[in-house]
VOBA-1610 file (N, C-alpha, C; in pm, whole numbers, padded with zeros to 5 digits, always signed):
BEGIN
Met+15556-06550+14579Met+15651-06455+14637Met+15583-06378+14749Gly+15656-06356+14857Gly+15598-06283+14968Gly+15702-06245+15070Leu+15659-06172+15171Leu+15746-06131+15280Leu+15720-06219+15401Arg+15825-06275+15458Arg+15808-06348+15583Arg+15811-06244+15696Pro+15711-06243+15785Pro+15705-06142+15893Pro+15835-06131+15971Ser+15859-06014+16022Ser+15985-05980+16087Ser+16021-06073+16202Arg+16150-06103+16212Arg+16207-06159+16335Arg+16275-06044+16406Ile+16237-06021+16531Ile+16283-05903+16604Ile+16358-05944+16730Phe+16476-05886+16749Phe+16555-05906+16870Phe+16594-05768+16923Glu+16573-05748+17052Glu+16601-05617+17111Glu+16654-05635+17252Thr+16767-05571+17283Thr+16831-05587+17414Thr+16884-05453+17463Ala+16861-05426+17591Ala+16912-05303+17652Ala+17063-05314+17671Lys+17127-05200+17686Lys+17271-05200+17713Lys+17299-05273+17844Ala+17416-05336+17853Ala+17453-05410+17973Ala+17449-05318+18095Gly+17388-05368+18203Gly+17374-05289+18325Gly+17238-05226+18340Asn+17159-05226+18233Asn+17023-05171+18237Asn+16919-05282+18232Arg+16802-05254+18286Arg+16692-05348+18279Arg+16626-05342+18141Pro+16556-05450+18099Pro+16492-05449+17967Pro+16401-05329+17946Gly+16329-05287+18051Gly+16239-05174+18037Gly+16308-05040+18023Glu+16440-05039+18035Glu+16515-04915+18021Glu+16577-04900+17882Cys+16549-04996+17793Cys+16600-04987+17657Cys+16537-04866+17587Glu+16622-04783+17528Glu+16574-04662+17461Glu+16565-04679+17309Asp+16586-04801+17260Asp+16550-04834+17123Asp+16401-04866+17118Ala+16342-04848+17002Ala+16202-04887+16983Ala+16186-04937+16840Cys+16101-05036+16821Cys+16074-05084+16686Cys+15928-05124+16674Arg+15876-05112+16554Arg+15739-05150+16524Arg+15735-05206+16382Asp+15635-05291+16353Asp+15614-05336+16216Asp+15466-05361+16192Ser+15430-05360+16065Ser+15291-05382+16026Ser+15290-05446+15888Tyr+15214-05557+15877Tyr+15200-05628+15750Tyr+15051-05641+15717Pro+14993-05543+15648Pro+14848-05546+15619Pro+14808-05671+15541Tyr+14693-05726+15576Tyr+14643-05846+15508Tyr+14586-05815+15371Asn+14556-05688+15344Asn+14492-05653+15218Asn+14593-05629+15106Gly+14719-05662+15130Gly+14819-05645+15027Gly+14878-05505+15020Gly+14846-05419+15117Gly+14905-05286+15120Gly+15052-05292+15157Ser+15108-05179+15184Ser+15250-05172+15212Ser+15284-05217+15354Ala+15386-05302+15365Ala+15440-05336+15496Ala+15526-05219+15542Arg+15521-05190+15671Arg+15597-05077+15724Arg+15673-05123+15848Ile+15800-05088+15854Ile+15888-05129+15963Ile+15970-05009+16007Ala+15985-04991+16137Ala+16061-04877+16188Ala+16150-04919+16304Val+16269-04860+16308Val+16360-04872+16422Val+16398-04731+16464Cys+16386-04703+16593Cys+16424-04573+16647Cys+16521-04593+16762Asp+16611-04498+16779Asp+16712-04504+16883Asp+16707-04373+16961Gly+16652-04379+17082Gly+16645-04260+17166Gly+16783-04221+17220Ala+16810-04093+17225Ala+16939-04043+17274Ala+16935-04030+17426Ser+17020-04105+17493Ser+17018-04112+17639Ser+17040-03978+17706Glu+17112-03889+17639Glu+17141-03760+17703Glu+17021-03667+17704Ser+16914-03704+17634Ser+16794-03620+17634Ser+16689-03681+17727Ala+16591-03600+17766Ala+16490-03642+17863Ala+16376-03718+17795Phe+16333-03828+17858Phe+16221-03908+17810Phe+16243-03953+17665Ala+16366-03996+17637Ala+16401-04040+17501Ala+16333-04170+17464Arg+16317-04259+17561Arg+16251-04387+17532Arg+16109-04365+17484Glu+16037-04277+17550Glu+15900-04247+17511Glu+15895-04188+17370Trp+15989-04100+17340Trp+15991-04036+17208Trp+16024-04137+17098Ala+16118-04227+17125Ala+16152-04330+17027Ala+16031-04417+16997Glu+15956-04454+17101Glu+15837-04538+17081Glu+15730-04464+17002Ile+15712-04337+17030Ile+15613-04257+16958Ile+15650-04246+16810Leu+15777-04221+16781Leu+15822-04208+16642Leu+15803-04338+16565Ala+15843-04450+16627Ala+15831-04579+16559Ala+15684-04612+16531Glu+15600-04589+16630Glu+15457-04615+16614Glu+15397-04525+16506Ala+15438-04400+16503Ala+15385-04307+16404Ala+15421-04350+16262Phe+15544-04394+16243Phe+15583-04434+16107Phe+15501-04552+16058Val+15473-04645+16147Val+15402-04767+16108Val+15252-04742+16093Arg+15195-04660+16180Arg+15050-04644+16184Arg+14997-04524+16108Ser+15078-04422+16086Ser+15031-04299+16022Ser+15090-04288+15882Pro+15007-04261+15781Pro+15057-04250+15645Pro+15164-04142+15632Leu+15272-04175+15562Leu+15378-04079+15535Leu+15424-04105+15392Asp+15394-04012+15303Asp+15426-04031+15162Asp+15574-04001+15140Leu+15655-04106+15136Leu+15798-04088+15122Leu+15838-04037+14985Ser+15755-04060+14883Ser+15790-04018+14748Ser+15778-03868+14728Ser+15687-03803+14801Ser+15667-03658+14784Ser+15694-03580+14912Leu+15769-03640+15003Leu+15798-03577+15132Leu+15880-03450+15114Asp+15847-03348+15191Asp+15928-03226+15193Asp+15933-03172+15335Asp+15998-03060+15353Asp+16018-03003+15485Asp+15885-02979+15556Ala+15789-02921+15485Ala+15661-02886+15546Ala+15580-03010+15582Ser+15575-03108+15492Ser+15496-03228+15520Ser+15560-03312+15630Leu+15693-03310+15640Leu+15760-03381+15748Leu+15726-03317+15883Ala+15729-03185+15889Ala+15696-03114+16013Ala+15550-03141+16053Met+15461-03145+15954Met+15320-03171+15982Met+15301-03313+16034Trp+15375-03408+15977Trp+15366-03547+16021Trp+15418-03563+16163Leu+15522-03492+16197Leu+15582-03502+16330Leu+15495-03439+16439Ser+15415-03341+16403Ser+15343-03261+16502Ser+15256-03341+16598Pro+15172-03435+16552Pro+15090-03511+16648Pro+15174-03591+16747Gly+15284-03649+16700Gly+15371-03724+16790Gly+15438-03634+16892Gln+15475-03515+16850Gln+15537-03421+16943Gln+15438-03379+17051Glu+15313-03360+17011Glu+15210-03327+17109Glu+15185-03445+17203Lys+15190-03566+17149Lys+15170-03686+17232Lys+15283-03699+17334Trp+15406-03673+17293Trp+15519-03678+17386Trp+15501-03574+17496Asp+15461-03454+17458Asp+15443-03347+17556Asp+15339-03385+17660Arg+15231-03451+17615Arg+15126-03494+17709Arg+15175-03607+17800Ala+15269-03687+17751Ala+15317-03801+17829Ala+15418-03762+17937Val+15477-03646+17925Val+15577-03600+18023Val+15506-03555+18151Pro+15544-03606+18266Pro+15483-03563+18394Pro+15543-03429+18439Trp+15505-03323+18370Trp+15567-03193+18394Trp+15558-03150+18540Glu+15450-03188+18606Glu+15433-03144+18745Glu+15533-03210+18839Arg+15596-03318+18795Arg+15694-03387+18880Arg+15838-03361+18839Ile+15858-03280+18737Ile+15995-03249+18693Ile+16058-03151+18792Pro+16174-03184+18853Pro+16239-03091+18945Pro+16289-02967+18870Trp+16306-02860+18943Trp+16343-02734+18879Trp+16472-02745+18798His+16565-02827+18848His+16693-02837+18778His+16684-02924+18653Gly+16570-02992+18631Gly+16552-03071+18510Gly+16459-03007+18409Glu+16406-02889+18444Glu+16307-02826+18356Glu+16366-02785+18222Ala+16487-02731+18221Ala+16546-02685+18095Ala+16575-02803+18002Lys+16631-02910+18059Lys+16662-03027+17977Lys+16536-03090+17920Thr+16433-03104+18003Thr+16308-03164+17955Thr+16240-03072+17855Gly+16243-02944+17881Gly+16180-02849+17790Gly+16244-02845+17654Ala+16373-02879+17647Ala+16442-02881+17517Ala+16393-02994+17429Gly+16333-03097+17492Gly+16276-03208+17416Gly+16365-03330+17411Ala+16306-03442+17372Ala+16378-03568+17356Ala+16430-03579+17213Met+16535-03659+17197Met+16598-03677+17067Met+16601-03826+17031Ala+16585-03856+16902Ala+16591-03995+16858Ala+16625-04004+16710Ala+16694-04110+16674Ala+16717-04143+16533Ala+16598-04224+16482Leu+16573-04216+16353Leu+16461-04288+16291Leu+16506-04354+16162Leu+16475-04481+16148Leu+16486-04552+16020Leu+16350-04612+15991Gly+16292-04574+15880Gly+16162-04627+15842Gly+16169-04691+15704Leu+16108-04808+15692Leu+16108-04881+15564Leu+15965-04916+15526Glu+15930-04891+15402Glu+15799-04923+15346Glu+15818-05015+15227Ile+15756-05133+15231Ile+15770-05231+15123Ile+15632-05258+15062Asp+15618-05232+14934Asp+15493-05260+14864Asp+15479-05411+14851Gln+15371-05467+14906Gln+15353-05612+14905Gln+15292-05664+14775Thr+15277-05577+14676Thr+15231-05618+14544Thr+15350-05612+14448Thr+15376-05719+14376Thr+15490-05721+14286Thr+15467-05624+14170Asn+15577-05564+14124Asn+15569-05473+14011Asn+15583-05550+13879Glu+15596-05478+13769Glu+15602-05542+13638Glu+15722-05635+13624Ala+15827-05607+13700Ala+15949-05689+13694Ala+15940-05809+13789Gly+15826-05823+13860Gly+15810-05934+13952Gly+15881-05913+14084Ala+15906-05788+14120Ala+15977-05757+14244Ala+15892-05668+14332Phe+15925-05664+14461Phe+15863-05570+14553Phe+15944-05440+14550Ser+15877-05329+14539Ser+15948-05201+14550Ser+15947-05155+14695Trp+16051-05084+14737Trp+16058-05033+14873Trp+16110-04890+14873Arg+16076-04820+14980Arg+16122-04684+15004Arg+16166-04675+15149Ala+16273-04602+15174Ala+16325-04590+15309Ala+16359-04445+15341Leu+16345-04413+15468Leu+16379-04280+15520Leu+16468-04300+15642Ala+16570-04217+15656Ala+16658-04225+15772Ala+16701-04087+15818Val+16694-04069+15948Val+16757-03954+16014Val+16840-04015+16126Gly+16972-04008+16114Gly+17057-04069+16215Gly+17125-04193+16164Asp+17165-04281+16258Asp+17254-04391+16222Asp+17196-04531+16242Cys+17064-04545+16254Cys+17005-04678+16239Cys+17012-04712+16090Cys+17039-04838+16057Cys+17071-04872+15918Cys+16985-04983+15860Leu+16970-04973+15728Leu+16903-05074+15647Leu+17007-05145+15562Phe+17000-05279+15561Phe+17088-05358+15476Phe+17003-05454+15393Val+17037-05469+15267Val+16974-05568+15181Val+17084-05662+15132Ile+17065-05792+15161Ile+17161-05893+15120Ile+17102-05969+15002Arg+17178-05977+14894Arg+17131-06046+14774Arg+17242-06138+14723Asn+17207-06265+14705Asn+17303-06364+14656Asn+17429-06368+14741Gly+17410-06353+14873Gly+17521-06365+14965Gly+17611-06245+14975Thr+17573-06133+14913Thr+17656-06013+14920Thr+17570-05894+14965Leu+17637-05793+15017Leu+17569-05673+15063Leu+17536-05584+14943Ala+17406-05575+14910Ala+17363-05499+14793Ala+17327-05355+14828Val+17275-05334+14952Val+17234-05201+14996Val+17280-05180+15139Ser+17338-05064+15166Ser+17374-05022+15302Ser+17334-04876+15315Phe+17232-04848+15399Phe+17170-04715+15402Phe+17133-04677+15545Pro+17159-04555+15589Pro+17227-04446+15520Pro+17380-04451+15532Met+17431-04537+15621Met+17575-04551+15635Met+17624-04667+15548Asp+17741-04651+15487Asp+17799-04763+15412Asp+17942-04792+15454Ser+17985-04731+15566Ser+18118-04755+15618Ser+18116-04742+15770Ala+18191-04829+15839Ala+18197-04822+15985Ala+18257-04690+16032Ala+18340-04629+15950Ala+18405-04503+15987Ala+18307-04387+15995Gln+18188-04403+15939Gln+18090-04294+15940Gln+18018-04280+16073Phe+18027-04379+16159Phe+17958-04372+16288Phe+18039-04285+16384Asn+17967-04199+16458Asn+18032-04113+16557Asn+17935-04088+16672Asn+17974-04001+16763Asn+17892-03973+16881Asn+17793-03860+16862Thr+17783-03806+16740Thr+17691-03694+16716Thr+17605-03722+16592Pro+17524-03828+16594Pro+17438-03856+16478Pro+17327-03751+16466Ser+17271-03741+16348Ser+17153-03657+16328Ser+17036-03718+16405Leu+16952-03632+16463Leu+16841-03679+16545Leu+16717-03593+16519Ile+16602-03649+16552Ile+16475-03575+16545Ile+16434-03539+16686Cys+16390-03416+16707Cys+16355-03369+16840Cys+16203-03366+16860Ser+16162-03394+16983Ser+16019-03386+17016Ser+15973-03242+17031Asn+16066-03149+17037Asn+16036-03006+17043Asn+16061-02948+16904Gln+15956-02913+16834Gln+15969-02866+16696Gln+16064-02748+16684Ala+16073-02665+16788Ala+16160-02549+16784Ala+16307-02589+16772Asn+16339-02712+16811Asn+16478-02757+16806Asn+16505-02851+16689Asn+16422-02842+16586Asn+16442-02922+16466Asn+16489-02837+16348Ala+16550-02725+16375Ala+16600-02639+16268Ala+16699-02716+16181Gly+16679-02708+16051Gly+16769-02776+15957Gly+16745-02926+15946Leu+16636-02976+16004Leu+16610-03120+16002Leu+16603-03173+15860Trp+16536-03102+15771Trp+16516-03152+15635Trp+16648-03182+15565Gln+16751-03103+15595Gln+16882-03125+15533Gln+16949-03252+15585Arg+16897-03309+15694Arg+16956-03429+15753Arg+16874-03555+15723Val+16772-03538+15642Val+16687-03652+15603Val+16747-03722+15481His+16761-03854+15491His+16809-03935+15379His+16695-04023+15330Arg+16684-04037+15199Arg+16583-04125+15142Arg+16644-04212+15034Leu+16589-04331+15019Leu+16638-04424+14918Leu+16524-04515+14878Gln+16526-04564+14756Gln+16427-04661+14711Gln+16495-04770+14631Gly+16431-04885+14626Gly+16490-04997+14554Gly+16389-05109+14537Glu+16438-05229+14508Glu+16352-05344+14486Glu+16400-05463+14566Cys+16305-05547+14607Cys+16334-05674+14672Cys+16303-05788+14575Leu+16391-05887+14572Leu+16372-06004+14488Leu+16364-06129+14576Pro+16306-06237+14524Pro+16302-06361+14602Pro+16442-06403+14645Gly+16454-06440+14772Gly+16583-06478+14826Gly+16656-06366+14896Asp+16610-06242+14879Asp+16674-06129+14947Asp+16652-06137+15097Leu+16747-06082+15168Leu+16739-06070+15313Leu+16744-05922+15347Val+16647-05874+15421Val+16640-05733+15461Val+16668-05724+15611Ile+16764-05641+15648Ile+16803-05626+15788Ile+16791-05480+15828Leu+16728-05454+15942Leu+16727-05321+16003Leu+16798-05333+16136Ala+16886-05238+16167Ala+16968-05248+16287Ala+16992-05111+16347Ser+16990-05104+16480Ser+17030-04979+16545Ser+17183-04968+16539Asp+17236-04854+16581Asp+17371-04815+16542Asp+17483-04909+16584Ala+17482-04960+16707Ala+17592-05044+16752Ala+17604-05170+16667Leu+17491-05234+16638Leu+17491-05354+16556Leu+17525-05321+16412Ala+17473-05210+16360Ala+17501-05170+16223Ala+17650-05145+16203Cys+17712-05078+16299Cys+17856-05052+16290Cys+17934-05182+16292Trp+17896-05275+16380Trp+17963-05406+16386Trp+17950-05479+16253Leu+17830-05478+16195Leu+17808-05548+16069Leu+17899-05493+15960Leu+17911-05362+15952Leu+17996-05302+15849Leu+18144-05329+15876Gln+18185-05328+16002Gln+18323-05362+16035Gln+18357-05504+15991Glu+18266-05597+16020Glu+18289-05735+15983Glu+18292-05752+15830Arg+18206-05682+15764Arg+18202-05692+15619Arg+18330-05632+15559Glu+18378-05522+15616Glu+18501-05460+15567Glu+18624-05547+15591Ser+18611-05640+15687Ser+18720-05734+15714Ser+18709-05861+15630Gly+18612-05863+15539Gly+18596-05976+15449Gly+18495-06080+15493Gly+18424-06052+15603Gly+18327-06148+15654Gly+18189-06132+15593Lys+18100-06224+15630Lys+17959-06218+15593Lys+17878-06225+15721Pro+17876-06116+15799Pro+17814-06118+15932Pro+17666-06147+15933Trp+17598-06121+15823Trp+17454-06151+15817Trp+17428-06300+15833Glu+17523-06383+15797Glu+17506-06527+15815Glu+17498-06561+15964Thr+17576-06490+16046Thr+17569-06510+16191Thr+17433-06468+16244Leu+17381-06356+16198Leu+17254-06305+16247Leu+17137-06398+16215Leu+17150-06476+16109Leu+17044-06568+16071Leu+17038-06692+16161Glu+17141-06712+16241Glu+17149-06832+16322Glu+17067-06826+16451Phe+17020-06706+16488Phe+16948-06694+16615Phe+16806-06749+16603His+16775-06842+16694His+16641-06901+16697His+16565-06865+16824Ser+16630-06796+16914Ser+16565-06757+17040Ser+16629-06630+17093Asn+16557-06562+17180Asn+16612-06442+17243Asn+16734-06475+17327Arg+16736-06594+17387Arg+16851-06634+17468Arg+16977-06645+17383Glu+16965-06707+17266Glu+17081-06717+17177Glu+17130-06579+17135Trp+17038-06493+17103Trp+17073-06355+17066Trp+17143-06283+17181Asp+17085-06290+17300Asp+17143-06221+17416Asp+17283-06273+17448Asp+17301-06404+17444Asp+17432-06462+17475Asp+17536-06415+17374Trp+17499-06417+17247Trp+17592-06373+17142Trp+17626-06225+17158Leu+17524-06145+17185Leu+17544-06002+17198Leu+17634-05969+17317Gln+17610-06033+17430Gln+17693-06006+17548Gln+17838-06047+17523Ala+17858-06155+17448Ala+17995-06198+17416Ala+18065-06094+17329Arg+17996-06037+17232Arg+18056-05934+17147Arg+18090-05809+17230Arg+18002-05774+17321Arg+18029-05659+17407Arg+18149-05685+17498Ser+18156-05805+17554Ser+18263-05839+17647Ser+18400-05834+17580Glu+18406-05875+17454Glu+18533-05873+17382Glu+18556-05740+17310Arg+18469-05644+17338Arg+18478-05509+17282Arg+18473-05506+17129Ala+18406-05605+17073Ala+18384-05606+16929Ala+18263-05520+16891Met+18179-05492+16992Met+18061-05409+16971Met+18041-05316+17089Arg+18003-05194+17060Arg+17980-05095+17166Arg+17863-05137+17254Asn+17877-05114+17384Asn+17769-05144+17479Asn+17662-05038+17466Asp+17557-05072+17396Asp+17448-04978+17371Asp+17320-05059+17352Asp+17205-04994+17368Asp+17080-05059+17333Asp+17091-05109+17189Thr+17045-05231+17164Thr+17070-05293+17034Thr+16944-05361+16982Thr+16911-05330+16857Thr+16792-05386+16792Thr+16829-05447+16658Leu+16772-05564+16632Leu+16788-05633+16505Leu+16651-05676+16453Ile+16622-05642+16327Ile+16501-05689+16261Ile+16543-05756+16131Ile+16491-05877+16107Ile+16523-05953+15985Ile+16393-05984+15910Val+16392-05952+15782Val+16279-05982+15695Val+16331-06062+15576Lys+16270-06177+15551Lys+16309-06259+15436Lys+16206-06241+15324Val+16258-06231+15201Val+16173-06224+15084Val+16171-06362+15019Glu+16053-06417+15001Glu+16041-06554+14949Glu+15965-06559+14818
//
């Protein structure tokens, strides 16, 4: 039994260049049998330097220890602090025009979905996992052809234009702890684990609510070209919102 390393597909919204994608994702599969860690972040376009903040958050979740089992308001703020300082150093403050100072000073905003999977089987012969979410990037677990887990959203109607976000300016994270969602569960052989940013997550839930099995479509992509063509077709027919879009697939074997 084991985890097959992530298959990752990421595309900027139509009209933007690949380097302008404000989604970010990272993964890590330690060889020593430690926990695999996967993160998807979605930078908010209306905030300044959101792409940089999304990348910092995703990297921090994968590279820096974060005890999801005993996490609280204080430890979350402490964990965020180095990344917030890194974002501040990355901003070219000397080149910010006067009319952009207030917006930049308020900080960048991003959603975060982080997943940690213990690569050692437990007494039941399964992998245990823990997940954290702030915002509307989603985790799905497919078992025996059905949707077993949908986190933190479980309905397409829950998506809106004002998701919860994490700010690079600690002063603007008031009430953040109340917007943190956590969940834990188990992976079994044959399970399919999907992480998706909001536009794709909403589409997946819409399709499932219509009686479909959209994860079967997602498994068909063998190249970035196939993914891009499919994604552009969904956007063109208005089946999916035109937004930066990320898909990560992990198979449990």
